[in-house]
N, C-alpha and C positions, 0 to 999 in steps of 0.2 A: 503494500500500501503505499510503502512511504517512497520508492524508488518510482522516477518519473518514467524507468524504460518499463514497458511491459512486456513478460518474456513468453513464450509457447506455453511453458508447464503451467504457469497460473492460469490459463483457461481451463484447466482439467478439473474436473468436479472435487470437492472435498467431501471425505466420509468423516465422522466422528459418533461415539456413543454418546446416546441422550441417557441419563439417569435421571429419574425423575424422585422429587422430594416432597417429605410431608407440605412445607409450607408450597403453597399454588403461586405465592408472588414468585416465590423461586423458579417454580416450572414455567410460568411465562416467561420470565427472564431468559430461561435457557434455550426456549422453544423457537422464539424470535430467529436465532440465527439458522434454522433449521428450515429448506423447502416444505410446505404445503403443497397437497395435492387435491385436485378435484375429481369427483368421482368415476370421470373419463381417463384419469391417469397423467394428465397436465397439470404441468403447475400453476398454482396460483402467481398472480404476478406481485413481485415483492410491495408495491405500494400499497396493495390492499387492506383493507382493514384489519389488524389482528385479531387470530382466533380463527380466520376463515379456514376453509380447507383443513386437512386431515396430514398428520404428519406420516400416515402411509400410503403407497398408492394401493388399488384395487388388487393386484396382483400380491400385495404384501399382506392384505388381511388373510386372502385366501390360504397363502402358506402359513399365517402363524394359526388360523383358526384349524387346518386341517393338522397339524403338527398336537397341538392341545387333544383334540379330539384322539388321535391316535396314542398320545400318553395314557388314556383311560381305557379306549377301547379297539379292540381286534379288529379294525373294518375289516379284513380280505377275510376272517373267519364268519364274519357277520354277513358278508356278502356270500360268502361259498353256501351256508347254509339257508339263503332267501331270506335272511330276517334284514337285512340291508340292502335295498335295489340300488342305488348307485349316487354319487356324488358328481356335481361338476359345477365351474365358474358358471354364471348368467352371462347374457352375450348385450354387448352394447351396438346397438344395427349402426349409430354414427362413427362409433371407431371402425368397425367392419366395414363398411362401405370407402371410408380412407383408406386403408389398408389393403384394400379389392382395388381401389381404384388408381396404388402408386405400384405395390409390390406386384399384384395380380393382373397389370396391365399390360398388352402385349407390346403398345407402341414403345414401353420403353424397356430398352436392353439392358443395358447392365448400370446402368448410371442412376441406381438406388444414393438417394442421400441420407445426408445423416440423420434428419427429419424423419424419412421413411422406414429407417431401421429403428429409429425409438418409437417411432409409433407401435412398430410389432413387440418392441422389449414391454413398452409398457399395458399392450395387453396379452399378449401370448408370454411373457417372461423372457428370460437372458438365453434358455437352453435356444428354445426355437430363434429368437433374434440373431446368435451366432451362426446357426443352421441356413437362414438366408446370407448372411455376412459369407461365408464360406462357398455358397456356390456363386454369388456376385466376384468374390476374388478367384474361380475356376475358371468364371467366362472372361476377366478380366485377363487372366493370365494364360489364356489359350490362344487369345487372339493372336499372338505372334505364331506361336507353331502353326498355327491355322495358315496363316499368311504367308510364310517360308514353306509351309508342305504342297498348296497349289502352284508355288511357283516352282518347287523342284518337279512336280506332277506333270506341268504341263513341259518344262522343258523335256523329260522324258520319253511322253508320249507323242511329242507335235514334231520338238526340234530333231530329235535323232530319227525318228521314223519320215521326217518329211526330206532326210538328208538326199541331195539331187545325189550324188557319187560315194561310192563303196569308202573312197579315203576320206572323204568329209564326214560318213559315216559312222566311222571308226575315230574318228576325231572327235565328232559329240559325244562318242561313247566314253572314250579316255576321258574326258570332260566330266561326265556326269558321274561317274567311277569318284574322281575325288569330290566332286560335291554330296556324294551318297554317305561318304566317310565323314565329312563333315557335318550333315544335319544329322548323322548318327550323333555323334559326339555333342553338337549343340542339345539335340533334346534330353540327353542322360544329365547333360550338366546343366539344364535349363530348369527340369523338375528337381534336383537337389537344391536349387536355389527357390523355386516355387515351393518346398517343405518347409525350409528352412524359414523363408521371409514369413509365410504362414505362421509359426510358431510366434515369430515376433510380435505380429497383426494381432494374435488372440490375445499375448500376453499382456500389450497394452490396453485394449480392448476390457479385459476382467479388471486394470486398474482403474479404468475410466467408469467402469460399472459398480465398483468397490464389491468384485466377485473372489479377490486373490485369495483368501480363506474361506472359499465357499464351503469347499471340500472338508473342511477342520471342523466344519459349523455344521455341515449339512443336518438335518433330522434325519431320522430314521423310517426305514418304508414302513409303510401301514401292515405288509405281508409279513415282515420281521416278525418273527419269532423267540421268545425267550421269558427266563424268568424277571417280573419286576422288582427292582433292589433302588433302592435310594442313593441318588448320585451324592456321592461324598462331599463334596464342593458346595453344591447348590440345593443338595436336598430333594432334587425333582425325581422322581419316581422314571426309571427307565429301564427298555426291558435288555439283558445281559444274555451271552450264547457263547458257548463255551468255543474259545478261540481255536483248542485243537482238533475236536470235532469238526469244526467247520474244516481246518485244512485238510483230514481225512477224507472228508465228502468231497473236498475239490481236487484232492491229487485222484481219487475215485473217478471223478467226473472227466477228466483230461484223460484217464485211462481210455475211458468206454469210448472217448471222442476220438482216439487216436487209434482204436482197433475200428473204428466204424470208418476214418479215414483209410485205413488200410486194406479193407475191405473192398471200399469204393474204385481205389487206387488197382488193385486186385480185376478187379469188375472189368474197369474201363481197358484195362490191358489185355484180360482176356478177350474182349469184344473187338478190341482192334485186330488182335491176332487172327479170332474167326472170321473178321471180315476180309485180311488179308489172304487167307486160306480160301475162301468162298471164292475172291475175286481173281485169283490164279487160277483155279481149279473150273471156273467158269465165267471168265473174261466176255463183258457186254452183255453179261442178264441181268436178270431181276434180282439176282443172289445178293448181288453189293448192295442194292439199295435197303432190301430188309433188314440187312447188317447193322446199315447206318441208320435203320428207322429203331431197331434193336437199341443202339446207344443212345438215340435220345429220348427214348422210352426210358431207360434206365437211370440218364441224371434227373428226368423229373420225378422219377419214384425215389432214387435215392434224396433226393431234394425235399422232399415231400415231409420223409421218414423222417430225417436227420433233423427237420427242426420240430418236430413233437420231441423228440429225445434230450436235442440241446435246451429246450423250452423246460422240459421234466428235470433234468440234471440240475439247470438253475435255480429254479425253485427249490428242490431239495439240497440246495448248498447254503441257503437261507443267508444272503446277505444283509448288511447292515443296513447299508443306505442305497440310495437309487443309483449311483455315479458307480457303487462297487458292484452292482446287479448288472448295471449296462455292461460296463468293463467286461465284467465275465462272459456275458452273453456275446457281445461281439467277438474277442479272443475266440470263441468255439466258431460262430459262425463264419467269420472269415476265414479259419484253416481250412474250412470245408469249402468254402465256396472259390478260395483260390484255388483247389483239386480240381472241384468241379465244372469252372468257368474255364480253367485255362489249360486243362489237360489236352484237347485234342487238339486245341492251337500248338503248343508244346510237339505233341506227337508230328504235325504238321511239319513244322519249322525245323526240326534235329533229329527226327527218324525214322517218318515213313521212306524218304529217299532211299536207306538201306534196307529196309525193310520189304515195302511195296515197290518202291518206284514212283517219280512222278512225272507223267507223260508231259504236260504241262507247264512243268518247274514247280517245287514244293514253294516257293516265295509265290509264284502266281496262286497256287490255290488257297493258302495261307491270305493273300490278299483278297480272296474273293469272301473268304470265310469270314473276316471280319467285317466284311460288309454286310454280310447277312445279319452279321450278329447285332450290329447297330441301327440297323431296320428292326428288329426284333424287340430292342430294346424301347424303340419310339410306339411301335406297335404294344406293346405292354404298358405304357403311361394309358393308352388311351383304356385299357381294361382298368387299370388303378384308379381312374379316374370314375368310370362308370358302378363300379361293385358296390360301394361305399354308397353312394346315390340309391342305386337298385336296392341296397337292403332297407335304408332308411324310408322309402318308397313303401315296401312293402310292411314294416313297422307299422306306421302311419294308416295304412290300410285296413292291416288288419285289426287297430286299436278303434278304428272307426266303424268297421263292421260289427265290430263286440256291441260298441255303446249302441248302435241302430238296434241291434238284436234283443238286447237288454228292454226297449223301449216298446220293442213290439210284444214282448212277454209278459211288461211290466207297464201298460198303459198307465195305472193308476198313478206311478210314479214319474215325476217331473226330471226325468233323464238330459244331462247333457249332448247335443249330437256333435259337436265340435270341441277339439281338444283347445287349453291356455297356450300361452306363449312358452310357458317353461315346459309343460306336456310336450309341445311338440319337438322341443332343443330335447328334452328326454330319449327321444324316440331315435336322432341322429345316432351313426355308428362311432363309436371311441376312435380318436387319434391315434391312441395308443402314445408313440415316442417315435424321435428322430432315427431312431437306429435302423427301419428298414431303408428310410431315405438315404443315410448317409452307407449305408450298403452298397444300394444300388450307385450312388455315386463312385465309390471307391475301386467297385468294378470297372465301371466306365473309364476311370482315369487309369486303370491297371491295362486294360486293352490299348490305352492311347500310349502311355509312355513303353508298356514293354513290348510293343510290336508295330511301333511308328514306324521303322524301318522300313517296314513289309508293306506299308500301305500308306502315305504320306498324306491321304487325305482325313485321316484317323481323326485329328485334331481338329477340324472343320466339323466332321460328324457330332463329335462330342462337343461342341460351340454350340450346333443346333438344340441337339438332344438334352443338353442343360438347360438352356434358355425355356424348352418345351417344359421340362420337370419342373423351374421354379415358378413357371406360370399354374403348371397344374398343381402344385402344391398349394399355393397360397390361394387356389380357387377351392381346393379342398378343406383347407383351415377356415375360410369364410362362410362357405357355402354348406358343404354336405356335412364334416363334423360337426358335434359335439365341440364346445370350448374347453380345450385340453387344459389338464393343470398347468399353473405357471411355473415350472421347475425355473430353478436358477442353474447355472454353469459357470466354471471357471474356465473352462476351454473345452476342447471335442472328445475329451479322453482317451481313450483305448485307440481312437482313429489316427491321432500324432503318430503311436507306433506302426498303423499297417500301412501308412503314407511312407515314414520311413522306410520301412522292410520292403515297399514297393519301388523305390527312389533305390536301393541296394541292389535288388532283382532286376531293375532296369539297364544295368548296368552290364548285366551277366549276357542277358537276353537280346540285348541289341548289338553288343560285341560280337556275339555266335551269329546273330541273324550275317553280320558284315561281313565275318570271317568266315562262316561256313556257308552261308547260302546268298550271297550277294554276289556279284558281276567283278568287283576288286581284286578278289582272291582265287576266282574260278582255277587258275591256271597252276596254282599251287598244289605242292603234292601235303597230305594228310600231317605229317610231321611237321612242315613247316606252318601249316595253319596252325595248328596246336602252339607252335613259339608264337608266332604273331596273336594267338587271342591272347595269351599271357601279359606279355608285353603292353598289348595295346589297352586290357584290362586294367592291369597295373597302373599306367599312366592317366585314365581316366578317374581311377579311386585316388589317384594325389591330386588331382585337380580341384574331384570333391572336396576332398578333404579341405583344401586352401579357399573353397567357399566356403564350406562350415563353419569353419573359423572365421572367415572376415565377415560373416553375418551374425552380428551380436544379436540374442533375443531381447535383452537387456539393455536401454540406449541413457542415453544421459537425460532425458526428459523424463525418464520413467525415475528415476533415480534423483532427481529434482523435484520432481511433482510429488512424490513420498515425502522428502523433507519440509517442502513447502506445506504439504498438508500438515503435518505437527507444528511447523512451526505458527502457523495460523492459530490453531486451537491452542496453543500455549499461551502465545500474546494477546488473543482477542479473546478468546472462550473462555478461558480459564482466569484470564485476569479478570474479565468481569464477574465472576463468581466470587473471587477474591475478595475483591472491592464490596460486592453484596454484603458476604458475611460480615468485616469490618464496621461498616456503616447502617446496615439494615436497613439498605432504602437500595432501590435501583438505581446505578448510574452508570451506564454502559459507558464504555470506552470509545468505541465506533458506532457511526451510523449503520445498522445492518445494510442497508443497500450499497455500502463501500466494501461489505466482505468478500475478498475475491475468492471465490468458488467455483460460479460457474455463470450461465447465461441469465441465473433469475438472482444474481449476486446473494445466494445462501447456501448453506451444506447440504448435504443428505445425511439421510439417518442410517 
């Protein structure tokens, strides 16, 4: 406040703990330094009369009430026994319309503003807001690979093929080989920077949103069970479950998961071998197609079965918080999805040539397969949009028929034939969580960065698919699903690990595609290719390490903002409190409108 120069970190929101006193005058004095919110989640203007609004947003109130209910009632057990039907936050149409017209607007590509994201955060909570920030981040970062991929594709498809003489064609091919090598290296290093920069961005958002210690303070899951014991510090009743028992369950759960993944790999390999044998014995017949259909059926069936198993195992492990529950579930799902989604592509890229042979070229077959996968992903988005809508219509129709039937059977009673607003909301499908949406994006990014060398148009397809994804998800949240619980989030959790894993895997797959499948090394013998693979891969790993080291997730602004937060609290908030205790009267040292905290000039709770 004293300095004339205002630094960037001074615009970051301030957070402080507000402790209530028995003296109401003390509370009023303290509360004036904190932002007050309207029922729609927006901050009350700083010059509004004191006492207007609430210290808590609606999403904060929902979290507080849910945590208090969970301390005394086992909601999951009551729901399972049909003694408790459902709990959900109520909708605010005005807020929904604003979000739908911005985030869900097809005319807006990736330019979601700070206000757009804040609207989502104040209505759906930090967890869903962070999901939309992540999609916007992916859209922004995929733009450059998409442009580069299109240019490279045009070079290969048109310039090389349209060469007038054989000498000119060989010259264009030689240039394209160098470009191919550079493009593969660029994609690998770009993905490394993509992952590292995202970790920096989410860390910044966690500090701006006051979520840095969320996982430490996160309440217990309603479905978490254990003995009620008083907290030794606060005295509040909390459920406790043996850590050793949970560890044993987790170990057993992962053993079952690995066993199922092993069965999947064995079955996929068996079907590929069967297909190769059938194709060899009966070339050009329908047998190979039948074998391919069996492979597709196997993937769908195993995927369906495994989701049931993974969900049962995760519930049995009894994780305490929602973050712990989701991280465990994500690790199980992603391990299986990695094998289930990419096994056939790895086979096409590295094994089919030696086992079956590739008449068109294995990279060409892989390229066609990848295009088919992306078209399938877009098609499934349409199904994803329609299923909850159909289920909601069926529930509403069933309810209306039941009411009409009761009225016919009991004409003397005055039955309502229409449902109220809250009843209508209760018939909507639950959104669940962002887990399935993140899984779709992670698998899609895996296709792009693991196999982009085989088809340089993949970033463009991913860009279009993600654009449709964000609009479909916004429409689902605003129009189809019931308003979800406004969960908080410090980061995207275990998905950060999956992104780092994909970045490492992308090094080996892209280098392998260039060395063993590309045209640049086609005339080399196998030992020379192996040596080239090792050297190329080590160089790329070294460059990736440099990128990781040069991009720090802790910026100077973040460190200064934390110190600024503590300085303001000590110098103004607590100084005012000390003066009040000495003089027994309210004597603030600064005007509340001058408090350097955020756009409204006040701190957040």
